[in-house]
N, C-alpha and C positions, 0 to 999 in steps of 0.2 A: 268606568267609561274610558278605557284605554284607547279607544279608536279616535279620540279627540284630544288635541292639545290646545288650550287657550293661550294666546300670546298677546301680551300688552307691552307697549313701549312707553316708558315713563321718563319724563323730563321735568324735574322739580314738581312731581305730581303726588307727593306723599300725602297731601291733605285731601285729595280727591280719590285716591286709589282704594281706600277701604270699602267704598260702596261696591266697586266691581268685585273685589276679592270675596266679600261677604255674600255676594249673589251666586257664586259658583258652587255647584254640587261638590261634596267632599271627595267623590271618586273621579273627578276630572283633573287631569294634570294641568298646571298653570305655570307658564314661564314669564317672569317679569324682566324685561330688558331695561336696565337703568342706563339712560343715554347721556352719560357725562353730566349728571345732575349735581347740584350743590347739596342735595338732601339724601345722598345715597344711604347714609346710616339709618335714617328714618324709614326709607324704602326697604332696607334689609330687615329691619325689625318687623315691618308689616308682612313681608314675605314669610318670615319664620312663623309669625303668629297664625297665618292662614294656610300654612303648608304649601306655599308656592316656592318655586325655584328662582333664584336671582342670577341673572347674567349681567355682568357689568362691562360697559364700554367706557374707557377712560375719558373719551371725548364724545361730543355730540356728533354722531355720524349721519344724522338725518333719520326721518321716520321710516322710509322704505328700507334703508340699510339696517335699521334697528329690527324691523320685522324679519328681514332675511337672517339676521344673526340669531334671533329666537328660533326661527324655523330650523336652522342648522343644528340646534340642540334637541330636536324632536324627531321621532321616527313614526309618528302615528299616521293613521290613514287619512285623517282630516285635520286641517289647521284652522283655528278660529281666531282671527285677528280682531281684537276688541280694544277700543280706546280706553284709557284709564278713567275717563270721565263718563263712562257708560256702566250700566248694570243690566243683568239678565233677569227676565221674569222666570218664575219657577217652570221647569219643564222645557225651556227654550231649546236646549241642546238635544233633548230626545226628539223634539218635533223636527228639528233640522236634520237629524239623522234619518228620520222616517221620510222626509222629503227627498233626501239624497237617494234613498232606496227606491222611492217611487219614480224618480227621474234620473236614471243612470246616465242619460245623455247630457245632463247639465254639469257644468264644471264648477260652479260656485253659486252661493246663495246669500241673500240678505234676510235677516229677520225683519219683522215690522218694527220700525223705529218710532219712538215717541220722544217729544221734548220733555223737559222737567215738569211742565204744567199739564202733561197728558196729551197735548196736541200731536197729531201725526206729523212725522218728518219724513217726507217721501222724496227721494232723489230720482227724478224722472228725466233729467236732461244733463247735457255736458257741453262745454265749450269746444270739445273735441269731436262733436257730432253735429251733423246738419239738423235743422229744426224738424225735418221730416221724420227723424228717428226719435224725437222726444215723445213722451207719453202724456196723456191727459192726467190731471190730478185724480180723477175717478179711478184710475188704474190701481191705486193703492187699496181699493176695497176688497180685492180678491187676489189669490195667487196668480202670478203672471210672469212672463219673461221680461227682463229688464234690459235697457240699453247700456247702463253702467251700474256699478255697485257703489254704495256708500261705504267709505273707508272706516266708518265708526264700528262696523261689525261685519266682517267678511268671513264666511264659512266656505272653505275651499278644499277640494280634493288635493291631497299632497301631490299625487301624480301629475295633476294639471299644473299646479304651482311650479313644480320642478321642470316640467316640459317647457314652460315659457321663461324659465330662469328667474322666477320670483319678481320682486319689485325692481324697477329700473334703478340702479345705484346712482345714476346721474341726476335723478330728481331728489333733491334734498327734502323738499316740503311742498305740498300742494300739487294737485293733478296726478299724484302717484297712483291713487285708487282708480281714476279714470283710465290712465294708461294701462294698468294691470287688467282692468275690466275688458278693454278693447282687445288686448292680446289673448286673454282667456277665451272670449267669445269667438275670436277668429280661428284660434288654433286648437281649442279643446272642447268647446261646446257651449251652449247657451247659459245665460245667467238668470236666476229666478228669485222672485220675492216669495217668502214663506210667511203668510199672515198669521199662522197659528203659533209662531215663535215670536216673542216680543223682547225688545230691549229698550231701555230708556237712556237717552244721550243728552248730556247737559250742554253740549255745543259750546266750544271755546273755553271750557274750564280745565282742560288737560294741564295747563301751566298757569302760573301766577300772572294775572293781568297787569300790564303796565304800558305806558306810552312807548318805551323802548322795545318791549316784546312785540307790540302791535306793528311798529315800524319794521322790525326785523322780519316778521312774518310776511308783511306786505312786500318787502324787497325780494324774498324768496318766491312769493306768488308771481311777481312780475317776471322773474327769470324762468320759472317753471312753465308759465303760460306760453311763452314764446318757444321754449325748447320742445314741450309736448306737442304743440300745434304743428311745428315743423316736422317732428318725428312722424306724425300721423298724416302728413301730406295735406294739411289744410291750406288753402290759398290765402295769401295776405296775412300770414300769422303775425308778423311784426306790426303791420299797419293796423290790424284790428286791435291788438293789445295796446298800441300807442294811442289809438282813438279813444278807447275806454279810459285810459289813464288821464288823458286831457279832459275828458268829460267829467270825470270825478273831481279833478282839481278845480274846474270852473263852476262847480255846484255852489250855490249860496250857503248850503249847510257846511261845506268844506271851508269857505271863507270865514265862517263864524266860529269854527272849532279848531283850536290849536292841535288837538289830538288827531282830528281827521286830516288836517293839512300835513302833519308829519307822516301819517300813514300813507296818504295818496302820493306825496312826494317820494316816499320810499318805493312805492309800487312803480312809479315812473322811472326811477333810477334802475330798478331791477329789469324793466323792459329794455332800457337803453343799454345796460351792460350785456344782456343776452344778445342783443343785436350786434354790438361791437365784437363780442367774442366769436359769434358765428362768422362775421365777415372777415375776421382775422384768422379764422380756422384754429382757434384756441380751445382747449378743453374748459368746461365749466369748472369753477373753483373747487367743487367737491368731487370732481371726476378723478 
């Protein structure tokens, strides 16, 4: 299946990665981008065992840049970005290829996603879109056009990906899939859900869980929220993010949980830093 390259970005993901690699057909090329992990040796052994190619970044360059790095090592017609904590159902890639043939106007696709317990996981909305563009939950029952793609498993035409310049390198983590989706839909063609292709996503298992990791992710989420909203011309980008941050902090659940307090404080700091950098006309720290 040389028309497709599966690309996954791993950051300390060696414990969860075997599920994805084992779910891939033997004739599909897979590139694992090790994103400055501490478990690179274990990831290298997994790649060798499953016939995948390993591309190593000495430092963590962010999810989007990691995807771009993997894409730069492939020349296939389609790129399939899949999270390391996901796995593909049998025949998923063949069904996605058939959907791409049936809908040449579409630029990218999502398979139907399920959580680990089998429940549907349907991304039907985005903070970068008005509510009028959101889909009802029932839309997941059949193939349809999507407002945004879930970054857990994005099947995209290489030509479209290159036309828009890939993932925005200024977004280190969070909202990078929404940003990519909006640019693809605007410049290259609609986005579609393919219910006949399925993937299971364990949500949040890509890296080892810890309070420090949760806080770091929340910090990036706050920064990315403001940056992406401003990029796409949303009014009140900072004010809306700040309001959400303050509401989270004032929740009784936050007051009772040390982990949640640390996470929500980090989100607030990320929002404030993004505002300060914008007003000072400074580049974001990963830019």
